[in-house]
C-alpha positions in Angstrom: 27.4 3.5 -59.0 25.7 0.2 -60.1 28.8 -1.8 -59.3 29.6 0.1 -56.1 26.1 -0.3 -54.7 26.5 -4.1 -54.9 29.5 -4.0 -52.6 28.4 -1.3 -50.2 27.8 -4.0 -47.5 31.5 -4.6 -47.0 32.4 -1.0 -46.3 31.8 -1.0 -42.6 33.3 -4.5 -42.2 36.5 -3.7 -44.2 37.0 -0.1 -43.1 39.1 1.5 -41.7 41.8 -1.2 -41.4 41.9 -2.3 -45.0 41.8 -0.7 -48.4 39.4 -2.0 -51.0 40.4 -2.3 -54.7 38.6 -3.9 -57.7 40.1 -5.0 -61.0 38.4 -5.2 -64.4 37.9 -8.6 -66.0 36.6 -9.9 -69.2 33.8 -12.1 -68.0 30.6 -11.9 -70.1 27.9 -14.1 -68.5 26.8 -17.7 -68.3 28.9 -20.4 -69.9 29.5 -24.1 -69.6 33.3 -23.6 -69.9 35.3 -23.7 -66.7 36.9 -20.4 -67.7 34.7 -18.6 -70.1 32.5 -16.6 -67.8 35.4 -15.4 -65.7 37.2 -14.5 -68.9 40.3 -16.6 -68.5 42.0 -17.8 -71.8 39.0 -16.7 -73.8 39.6 -14.9 -77.1 37.4 -12.0 -78.1 34.8 -12.8 -80.7 34.5 -9.2 -81.9 30.8 -9.3 -81.1 29.6 -11.2 -84.1 25.9 -11.0 -85.2 24.8 -9.5 -81.9 27.2 -6.6 -82.3 26.0 -6.1 -85.9 22.4 -6.0 -84.6 23.2 -3.4 -81.9 25.2 -1.2 -84.2 22.3 1.1 -85.3 21.7 3.5 -82.4 18.0 3.6 -82.7 17.7 -0.2 -82.6 20.3 -0.5 -79.9 18.4 2.1 -77.7 15.1 0.4 -78.3 16.5 -3.0 -77.1 18.3 -1.4 -74.1 15.4 0.7 -73.0 13.0 -2.3 -73.2 15.4 -4.5 -71.1 18.4 -3.2 -69.2 17.2 0.3 -68.4 13.5 -0.6 -68.0 12.7 0.0 -64.4 10.0 -2.6 -64.4 12.7 -5.3 -65.0 15.3 -4.2 -62.5 14.0 -6.5 -59.8 13.5 -9.5 -62.0 16.9 -9.0 -63.6 18.6 -8.8 -60.2 16.7 -11.9 -59.2 18.3 -13.9 -62.0 21.7 -13.5 -60.4 20.8 -14.6 -56.8 19.7 -17.8 -55.3 18.2 -16.1 -52.3 15.1 -14.1 -53.3 15.2 -12.1 -50.1 18.3 -10.4 -51.4 16.2 -8.5 -54.0 14.9 -5.8 -51.6 13.0 -2.7 -52.6 16.0 -0.6 -51.4 18.5 -2.4 -53.6 16.1 -2.2 -56.6 15.8 1.6 -56.1 19.5 2.0 -55.8 20.0 0.1 -59.1 17.2 2.1 -60.7 18.6 5.5 -59.7 21.1 5.9 -62.6 18.5 4.7 -65.1 16.5 8.0 -64.9 19.5 10.2 -65.7 19.2 11.8 -69.1 21.3 9.9 -71.6 21.5 6.7 -69.5 20.1 4.6 -72.3 22.5 6.1 -74.9 25.5 5.5 -72.5 24.5 2.0 -71.5 24.0 1.1 -75.2 27.3 2.5 -76.2 29.0 0.6 -73.3 27.3 -2.6 -74.4 28.4 -2.2 -78.0 32.0 -1.5 -76.9 31.9 -4.5 -74.6 30.8 -6.8 -77.3 33.2 -5.5 -80.0 36.3 -4.4 -78.0 39.6 -6.2 -78.9 41.4 -4.9 -75.8 43.6 -7.7 -74.3 43.0 -7.7 -70.6 45.6 -9.1 -68.2 42.8 -10.8 -66.3 42.0 -13.0 -69.4 45.5 -14.5 -69.3 45.8 -17.5 -66.9 49.5 -16.8 -66.4 48.6 -13.5 -64.8 46.9 -15.4 -62.0 49.7 -17.9 -61.7 52.2 -15.0 -61.2 50.3 -13.5 -58.2 52.4 -13.7 -55.1 50.0 -12.5 -52.4 47.4 -14.0 -50.1 44.0 -14.5 -51.9 40.6 -15.6 -50.8 38.1 -16.7 -53.5 34.5 -16.5 -52.2 31.9 -18.3 -54.3 28.3 -19.3 -54.1 27.6 -23.0 -54.8 24.4 -22.1 -56.6 26.0 -19.5 -58.9 24.5 -20.1 -62.4 26.2 -17.1 -64.0 29.8 -18.2 -63.1 29.3 -21.7 -61.7 31.4 -23.1 -58.9 33.9 -25.0 -61.2 35.0 -21.6 -62.4 35.7 -20.5 -58.8 37.6 -23.7 -58.2 39.6 -23.1 -61.4 40.4 -19.5 -60.3 41.6 -20.7 -56.9 43.8 -23.4 -58.5 45.5 -20.8 -60.6 46.4 -18.5 -57.7 49.1 -20.3 -55.7 48.3 -20.5 -52.0 44.8 -19.1 -52.4 41.9 -20.2 -50.3 38.4 -21.1 -51.7 35.4 -20.4 -49.4 32.2 -21.8 -50.8 29.0 -20.3 -49.5 26.2 -22.9 -49.5 22.8 -22.0 -51.0 24.3 -18.7 -52.5 24.2 -17.5 -56.1 26.3 -15.0 -58.0 26.2 -12.2 -55.4 27.3 -13.6 -52.1 27.9 -10.1 -50.6 24.2 -9.3 -51.1 22.7 -12.7 -50.4 24.4 -13.3 -47.1 26.3 -10.2 -46.2 27.1 -11.3 -42.6 28.6 -14.6 -43.7 30.5 -12.9 -46.5 31.9 -10.2 -44.2 32.9 -12.9 -41.6 34.8 -14.9 -44.2 36.5 -11.7 -45.5 37.5 -10.1 -42.2 38.6 -13.4 -40.7 40.9 -14.0 -43.7 42.3 -10.5 -43.5 42.8 -10.6 -39.8 44.7 -13.9 -40.1 46.9 -12.5 -42.8 47.6 -9.4 -40.7 48.5 -11.5 -37.7 51.0 -13.6 -39.7 52.9 -10.5 -40.8 56.3 -10.1 -38.9 55.6 -6.5 -38.1 52.2 -7.2 -36.7 53.6 -8.2 -33.4 55.5 -4.9 -32.9 
């Protein structure tokens, strides 16, 4: 729900002509590396001292409840990902807060966090050759003020996917679909319509 709510703005623009899919990647937050935050060619660290700190459930739950699932911090935390403060609306904050009041939410989030930090699963999306093997049209949309996954990482991703296009949204942070939904949808639907028109069967 947390992830889906951040993409709800593209539903009306993309439906009913196109199907929406998401893939899981191994990105894990801010980094100076061109690839680290988007998870390309980055080895798992196994969590290190942070994972050891979070291993005891009582301590883990105390940390999570004071930060990630603390409703007083939902707005400020969302604000750290955007360059446009107006994107942090009361409605969006309430949507993000809704799962936090479900019984067991802190336990579940803490368990996920520990697994995220300690998992040794090898994801296809962490292998740069996976991107190079893609043989389909791709549009990479990135905000030029993204401090979580800075623009050089978007440029790197676009370089890996042969024939892809990079659309840079000026003055936008990590969540372009929230910060300027209209521009994001225009970029997306224009790209999709152009791809559809170029297909041989589209003229039939």
